[in-house]
C-alpha positions as CSV (number, residue, x, y, z in Angstrom):
1,M,-1.6,-54.8,-53.4
2,P,-0.7,-57.7,-54.7
3,V,-1.5,-59.6,-57.9
4,R,-4.2,-62.7,-56.7
5,L,-5.6,-65.1,-59.2
6,R,-9.0,-63.3,-59.9
7,H,-6.6,-60.4,-61.2
8,A,-4.4,-62.3,-63.5
9,P,-5.7,-61.7,-67.2
10,S,-6.4,-57.8,-66.2
11,V,-2.0,-57.3,-65.3
12,A,-2.1,-57.8,-69.3
13,C,-3.6,-54.5,-70.1
14,R,-2.1,-52.3,-67.8
15,E,1.3,-51.8,-66.1
16,I,2.4,-53.4,-63.5
17,S,4.2,-50.8,-61.3
18,P,5.3,-50.5,-57.7
19,C,2.7,-52.6,-55.6
20,H,2.4,-50.1,-52.7
21,P,3.5,-46.0,-51.7
22,A,6.6,-47.3,-50.1
23,G,7.6,-49.0,-52.6
24,D,10.7,-48.1,-55.6
25,H,10.8,-50.8,-57.7
26,V,9.2,-54.0,-59.3
27,H,11.4,-56.4,-57.5
28,L,11.8,-59.6,-59.8
29,S,12.9,-63.1,-60.2
30,A,15.7,-64.7,-62.6
31,D,13.6,-68.2,-62.0
32,R,10.2,-69.6,-62.0
33,E,11.7,-71.9,-58.9
34,T,12.0,-68.7,-57.5
35,A,9.3,-66.4,-58.7
36,L,6.8,-69.2,-57.0
37,R,8.8,-69.9,-53.4
38,V,8.8,-65.3,-52.6
39,G,5.0,-65.5,-53.9
40,G,4.0,-68.3,-52.2
41,R,5.1,-66.6,-48.6
42,R,2.1,-64.2,-49.3
43,G,-0.3,-66.4,-50.7
44,V,-0.9,-68.4,-53.9
45,P,2.0,-66.9,-55.6
46,V,1.0,-66.5,-59.9
47,V,3.8,-65.7,-61.8
48,L,4.3,-63.8,-64.5
49,V,7.1,-63.6,-67.5
50,V,8.9,-60.5,-67.9
51,D,10.2,-60.6,-71.4
52,A,13.6,-58.5,-70.2
53,A,16.0,-59.1,-72.5
54,G,13.3,-56.7,-74.9
55,M,12.3,-53.5,-71.3
56,H,16.7,-53.8,-72.0
57,A,17.2,-53.4,-75.3
58,T,14.7,-50.4,-75.3
59,G,16.5,-48.8,-72.6
60,H,14.7,-50.0,-69.2
61,P,16.8,-50.1,-66.6
62,F,16.9,-53.8,-63.6
63,Y,19.0,-52.8,-60.7
64,R,19.8,-55.0,-58.9
65,S,19.8,-54.9,-55.7
66,A,22.6,-56.1,-52.4
67,N,20.4,-58.8,-51.0
68,G,20.9,-59.9,-55.6
69,V,16.5,-58.9,-56.1
70,W,16.5,-58.1,-59.3
71,L,14.4,-54.5,-59.4
72,A,12.7,-52.7,-62.7
73,D,11.3,-48.9,-62.1
74,H,7.7,-50.2,-63.4
75,V,7.4,-52.9,-66.3
76,P,4.6,-52.2,-69.5
77,P,2.0,-54.8,-70.5
78,A,4.0,-54.9,-74.6
79,F,6.6,-57.0,-71.9
80,L,4.4,-59.3,-70.3
81,R,4.5,-62.6,-71.4
Protein backbone atom coordinates (compact mmCIF):
# COMPACT_ATOMS: atom_id res chain seq x y z
CA MET A 1 0.00 0.00 0.00
CA PRO A 2 1.50 3.37 -0.94
CA VAL A 3 2.12 5.87 1.86
CA ARG A 4 -0.80 8.26 2.14
CA LEU A 5 -0.44 11.76 3.56
CA ARG A 6 -2.23 10.87 6.79
CA HIS A 7 0.32 8.08 7.42
CA ALA A 8 3.47 10.11 6.71
CA PRO A 9 4.28 11.08 10.34
CA SER A 10 4.23 7.45 11.48
CA VAL A 11 6.52 6.30 8.65
CA ALA A 12 9.54 7.90 10.34
CA CYS A 13 9.24 5.30 13.10
CA ARG A 14 9.27 2.33 10.73
CA GLU A 15 11.43 0.86 8.06
CA ILE A 16 10.34 1.44 4.49
CA SER A 17 9.97 -1.91 2.75
CA PRO A 18 8.55 -2.95 -0.62
CA CYS A 19 4.86 -2.08 -0.54
CA HIS A 20 3.33 -5.21 -2.03
CA PRO A 21 4.12 -8.92 -1.91
CA ALA A 22 5.42 -8.98 -5.49
CA GLY A 23 7.79 -6.08 -4.83
CA ASP A 24 11.38 -6.97 -4.17
CA HIS A 25 12.77 -3.48 -3.62
CA VAL A 26 11.93 0.02 -2.48
CA HIS A 27 11.93 2.38 -5.48
CA LEU A 28 13.87 5.61 -4.99
CA SER A 29 14.17 8.80 -7.03
CA ALA A 30 17.40 10.70 -7.56
CA ASP A 31 15.72 14.10 -7.19
CA ARG A 32 12.60 15.76 -5.80
CA GLU A 33 11.11 16.61 -9.20
CA THR A 34 11.21 12.98 -10.32
CA ALA A 35 9.77 11.81 -6.99
CA LEU A 36 6.86 14.26 -7.31
CA ARG A 37 6.17 13.27 -10.91
CA VAL A 38 6.30 9.52 -10.24
CA GLY A 39 4.45 9.76 -6.92
CA GLY A 40 1.75 11.93 -8.47
CA ARG A 41 0.68 9.11 -10.77
CA ARG A 42 -1.26 7.57 -7.87
CA GLY A 43 -2.67 10.61 -6.10
CA VAL A 44 -1.06 13.28 -3.96
CA PRO A 45 2.65 12.47 -3.60
CA VAL A 46 4.50 12.47 -0.29
CA VAL A 47 8.26 12.88 -0.66
CA LEU A 48 10.49 11.38 2.02
CA VAL A 49 14.17 12.30 1.92
CA VAL A 50 16.54 9.36 2.32
CA ASP A 51 20.16 9.72 3.46
CA ALA A 52 21.41 7.47 0.65
CA ALA A 53 25.06 8.42 1.25
CA GLY A 54 24.72 7.38 4.89
CA MET A 55 23.05 4.11 3.91
CA HIS A 56 25.79 3.37 1.39
CA ALA A 57 28.53 4.22 3.92
CA THR A 58 27.10 1.67 6.35
CA GLY A 59 26.90 -1.11 3.76
CA HIS A 60 23.32 -0.94 2.52
CA PRO A 61 23.31 -1.97 -1.14
CA PHE A 62 21.66 0.01 -3.92
CA TYR A 63 20.77 -1.28 -7.35
CA ARG A 64 19.88 0.41 -10.62
CA SER A 65 17.19 -1.14 -12.80
CA ALA A 66 17.45 -1.39 -16.57
CA ASN A 67 15.17 1.66 -16.89
CA GLY A 68 17.28 3.77 -14.49
CA VAL A 69 15.24 3.46 -11.28
CA TRP A 70 17.27 3.36 -8.06
CA LEU A 71 16.34 0.46 -5.77
CA ALA A 72 17.08 -0.59 -2.19
CA ASP A 73 16.12 -3.69 -0.23
CA HIS A 74 14.64 -1.45 2.50
CA VAL A 75 15.21 1.95 4.14
CA PRO A 76 15.76 1.89 7.91
CA PRO A 77 14.14 4.78 9.83
CA ALA A 78 17.54 6.17 10.88
CA PHE A 79 18.11 7.18 7.25
CA LEU A 80 14.87 9.16 6.79
CA ARG A 81 15.27 12.93 6.94
